[in-house]
C-alpha positions in Angstrom: -4.7 36.0 21.5 -2.2 34.3 24.4 -3.4 31.1 26.0 -2.2 30.1 29.2 0.0 26.6 29.3 -2.0 23.9 30.5 -5.0 25.5 29.5 -5.7 24.1 25.9 -8.1 21.0 26.2 -9.3 18.6 23.2 -6.1 19.3 21.1 -6.5 16.5 18.2 -4.3 14.9 16.3 -4.6 12.2 13.6 -1.9 9.4 13.2 -2.5 6.3 10.6 -0.8 3.7 13.3 -2.5 4.3 16.9 0.1 1.9 18.3 3.1 3.1 16.5 2.0 6.5 17.8 1.9 5.2 21.5 5.7 3.7 21.2 7.2 6.6 19.6 5.4 9.1 22.6 6.7 6.5 25.3 9.9 6.6 23.8 10.1 10.7 23.8 9.2 10.5 27.5 5.5 11.1 27.4 2.9 8.9 29.5 0.2 8.5 27.0 -3.1 6.6 28.0 -3.4 2.8 26.7 -5.1 2.8 22.8 -9.4 2.9 23.3 -12.3 3.0 21.7 -15.9 4.9 21.7 -18.1 2.4 23.8 -20.8 4.1 21.4 -18.6 3.2 18.6 -18.1 6.6 17.0 -16.2 10.0 17.6 -14.8 9.9 21.4 -16.7 12.5 23.5 -15.3 14.1 26.2 -14.6 12.6 29.6 -13.1 8.8 29.9 -16.9 7.2 31.1 -17.6 5.6 27.3 -13.8 4.7 26.8 -13.6 0.8 26.1 -10.0 -0.6 26.2 -8.5 -1.5 23.5 -8.3 -0.2 19.5 -11.1 -0.6 17.2 -11.9 -4.4 17.0 -11.9 -4.2 13.4 -9.3 -1.3 13.4 -11.0 0.5 11.4 -10.6 4.1 10.3 -11.5 7.3 12.8 -12.0 4.3 15.3 -9.2 4.3 17.8 -7.6 7.0 20.5 -5.1 7.3 23.0 -4.9 10.6 25.2 -1.9 12.4 26.6 -1.0 15.9 28.5 2.1 17.6 27.0 4.9 18.8 29.6 2.7 22.1 30.1 -0.1 20.4 30.9 -2.5 20.5 28.1 -4.4 17.9 26.9 -4.1 15.8 23.5 -6.3 13.4 22.0 -5.0 11.3 18.8 -7.4 9.4 16.4 -5.9 6.5 14.1 -7.5 7.3 11.0 -5.7 4.7 8.3 -8.8 5.5 5.1 -9.9 9.1 5.1 -13.6 9.3 4.3 -14.7 10.3 0.5 -14.7 14.3 0.6 -12.2 14.7 3.6 -9.1 15.3 1.7 -8.9 17.9 -1.3 -8.3 15.5 -4.5 -5.7 18.2 -5.8 -3.8 17.8 -3.2 -1.2 15.1 -2.6 1.7 15.0 -0.4 3.6 12.3 1.5 4.9 12.8 5.3 8.4 10.8 4.2 10.3 9.2 1.1 9.0 5.7 3.0 5.4 6.9 2.7 6.3 8.0 -1.0 7.8 4.6 -1.6 4.7 2.2 0.0 2.3 4.4 -1.9 4.4 3.9 -5.5 4.3 -0.3 -4.5 0.6 0.0 -3.8 0.6 1.7 -7.5 3.0 -0.9 -9.2 0.7 -3.6 -7.7 -2.3 -2.2 -8.9 -0.7 -1.2 -12.6 0.5 -4.8 -12.6 -3.2 -5.4 -12.6 -4.0 -3.2 -14.7 -1.9 -4.2 -17.5 -3.0 -7.5 -16.9 -6.5 -6.7 -17.8 -5.8 -5.2 -20.7 -3.7 -7.4 -22.2 -0.9 -4.8 -23.1 1.7 -2.6 -21.6 0.8 0.3 -20.8 2.8 3.2 -21.8 0.8 5.9 -20.2 2.0 4.4 -17.1 3.2 7.8 -15.0 0.0 9.2 -15.7 -1.7 5.9 -14.7 0.4 6.2 -11.2 0.1 9.7 -10.3 -3.8 9.5 -11.0 -3.9 6.2 -8.5 -1.8 7.8 -6.1 -3.6 11.0 -5.4 -7.3 8.7 -5.6 -5.9 7.2 -3.5 -4.9 9.9 -0.9 -8.3 11.5 -2.0 -10.3 8.5 -1.0 -11.9 8.9 -4.7 -12.4 6.0 -6.9 -8.8 4.9 -8.6 -8.3 4.5 -12.5 -9.1 1.2 -14.0 
């Protein structure tokens, strides 16, 4: 089915840093709104009446938004999600958007693994398996290995 340019409304994109996303959109010639949050503290509804300027004060996941229109006139809403709620991702699926994201995950796993080795009082010869479980649990929002 064909949809006329400019007729799509409420398209959602999820980003992990709303302010960086706004900067990138601006650099690429878009005219995004300022970052805002919903007055009710929850998911943003249609319209602008309940918008409060600025990101969520606690920078909580799911709490900060911005909007923009693409060159065809379609309306987009970006939502910042820094930590997925448990059960929101398939725990069997792990992906990284970039080498930088993967490197960050490896660094977090390394730091957590150092704490793990300190707790067990020995070097962990199965560290690759531990890293893998840690990185998958981090993305899935499940309990990490101990």
